[in-house]
C-alpha positions as CSV (number, residue, x, y, z in Angstrom):
1,M,-21.2,-10.9,3.4
2,I,-19.0,-7.9,4.9
3,E,-16.1,-10.2,3.7
4,Q,-17.5,-9.5,0.1
5,M,-17.1,-6.1,0.8
6,E,-14.5,-6.0,1.7
7,M,-13.0,-7.6,-0.8
8,Q,-13.7,-5.9,-3.8
9,D,-12.4,-2.7,-1.7
10,T,-9.6,-4.3,-1.7
11,L,-10.1,-4.9,-5.4
12,E,-10.6,-1.1,-6.3
13,L,-7.8,0.2,-4.4
14,V,-5.0,-2.4,-6.3
15,R,-7.7,-0.9,-9.2
16,Q,-6.9,2.6,-8.5
17,A,-2.9,2.1,-8.0
18,Q,-2.8,0.6,-11.5
19,D,-3.9,3.7,-12.7
20,V,-1.3,5.4,-11.0
21,V,1.6,2.4,-12.1
22,K,0.9,1.6,-15.0
23,S,2.8,-2.1,-14.8
24,R,1.6,-4.6,-12.4
25,F,4.9,-6.0,-11.7
26,L,6.4,-3.3,-10.6
27,L,3.4,-1.9,-8.7
28,C,4.3,-5.8,-6.7
29,I,7.8,-4.8,-6.2
30,L,6.5,-1.2,-4.9
31,V,3.7,-2.7,-2.5
32,T,5.8,-5.7,-0.8
33,Q,8.8,-3.7,-0.5
34,R,6.3,-0.7,1.6
35,I,5.2,-4.0,3.5
36,H,8.6,-4.9,4.4
37,Q,9.1,-0.9,5.0
38,L,6.3,-0.9,7.1
39,E,6.2,-4.1,9.1
40,N,9.8,-2.8,10.1
41,G,8.6,0.2,12.1
42,A,8.5,2.7,9.1
43,Q,5.8,5.6,9.3
44,P,3.3,6.0,7.4
45,T,3.7,8.9,4.5
46,I,-0.1,9.5,4.6
47,E,-2.5,10.7,7.8
48,V,-4.1,7.1,8.7
49,D,-5.6,5.9,11.9
50,P,-3.6,5.0,13.9
51,E,-5.1,2.0,15.2
52,R,-7.4,0.9,12.3
53,Y,-3.2,0.1,9.9
54,S,-0.8,-1.3,12.8
55,S,-0.6,-4.6,11.6
56,P,0.3,-6.7,8.5
57,K,-2.3,-7.7,7.5
58,T,-3.7,-4.7,7.1
59,F,-0.1,-2.8,6.0
60,F,-1.9,-3.8,2.0
61,E,-3.6,-1.8,2.0
62,L,-2.5,1.2,3.6
63,A,0.7,0.9,0.9
64,L,-1.7,1.0,-1.4
65,R,-3.8,3.7,-0.5
66,E,0.1,5.9,0.1
67,I,0.4,4.7,-4.0
68,I,-2.5,6.0,-5.0
69,E,-1.7,9.2,-3.2
70,G,1.4,9.4,-4.8
71,N,2.9,9.7,-1.7
72,M,5.3,6.9,-2.5
73,D,7.8,6.1,-5.1
74,L,10.7,3.5,-6.2
75,E,13.4,5.8,-6.2
76,Q,12.2,6.6,-2.6
77,V,11.4,2.8,-1.7
78,T,14.8,1.8,-3.5
79,E,17.3,4.7,-1.3
80,E,15.1,2.1,2.3
81,E,16.1,-1.1,1.7
């Protein structure tokens, strides 16, 4: 039951991020690149509980939240590569 609720929350985040980034392909690229940055020690661009977003499993949700809040764009991602 809890896993199903978490999945619904994640799907809602994906829908909200798709409202910001219209192309699902571009959204996939942005999220993937941001996850790699977070794995390599990049700091979140939004205020979050460091305990909650400390493992690679949580970086997907964090990247989506950053996109939804408008704190990440394609230029920012490509410059940091």
